[in-house]
Every structure is written in structure tokens, then in C-alpha cells.
C-alpha positions, 0 to 999 in steps of 0.5 A, spaced: 407 026 374 410 026 367 416 021 366 422 024 362 423 024 355 418 025 349 413 021 351 407 023 355 407 017 359 405 018 367 408 014 373 405 014 380 408 014 387 407 009 392 402 009 396 403 014 402 401 012 409 400 019 414 397 020 421 390 022 420 391 029 423 396 031 417 391 028 412 386 033 415 391 039 416 393 038 409 385 038 406 384 044 410 389 048 406 387 046 399 385 051 395 378 051 391 378 046 386 385 043 388 385 036 389 389 032 394 393 029 389 395 036 386 397 039 392 402 033 393 404 033 386 406 040 387 409 039 394 414 034 391 415 038 385 417 044 390 422 039 394 425 037 388 427 044 385 429 046 392 434 040 393 436 041 386 438 048 388 441 046 395 445 042 391 448 047 386 449 052 392 453 047 395 457 045 389 458 053 387 461 054 395 465 048 394 468 050 388 469 057 390 473 054 396 477 050 392 479 056 388 481 060 394 485 054 396 489 053 390 490 061 389 491 063 396 486 068 395 481 069 401 476 074 403 475 076 410 468 074 413 468 081 416 469 084 409 463 080 406 458 081 411 460 088 411 458 088 403 452 084 405 450 089 410 451 095 405 446 092 400 441 090 405 441 097 408 441 100 401 435 096 399 431 098 406 432 105 404 429 104 397 423 100 400 422 106 405 422 111 399 416 107 396 
């Protein structure tokens, strides 16, 4: 994995002890030419991005809550769910025409 900054230095993760079955299961899903190290690196990158996205989502939700509290303007859950259902229904219609 590359360290942050302009340099191309790399860093390592600590050794990881796992159940032998997990290692076997992981090796069984490797793609052709993919190493265990590559798989683990990609898994770590994916989890980092997922956690960043979750943190950003929560921050936006909390900020929205705070704005609603300050303004006193709220949207009823039934209204939001109705709009979401309409979007879902429209998407299903579009995909069924394809």
C-alpha cells in the first residue's frame, strides 16, 4: 500500500492470524493471477472507502437533522417514503421496457 504524500514509499500491515478455514475459503475465490496479498489489499481498500462513505452519510444526516431542528421544518416520513416508492416504481417500469 502506498503511504500518503508525494513519495512512493510503501507501508506494511501487521501479520494477520486467521482460522485455517478462512484462509482456505479466501484462496478458493482468488481470480486467476491474483495473489492473496492483492486480495487482502483490495479488501482493505474497499472497507476503508465503505467506512468513509458511511461516515459522510451519517454526517449529512446529522447536519440535516440539525437544520430541521433549527428551522422547525420537517418532512413527514410517509411523504418521503411515498416519493421513494414513486421513484422505484418508475425505475421498474423503465427496466421492464428494456
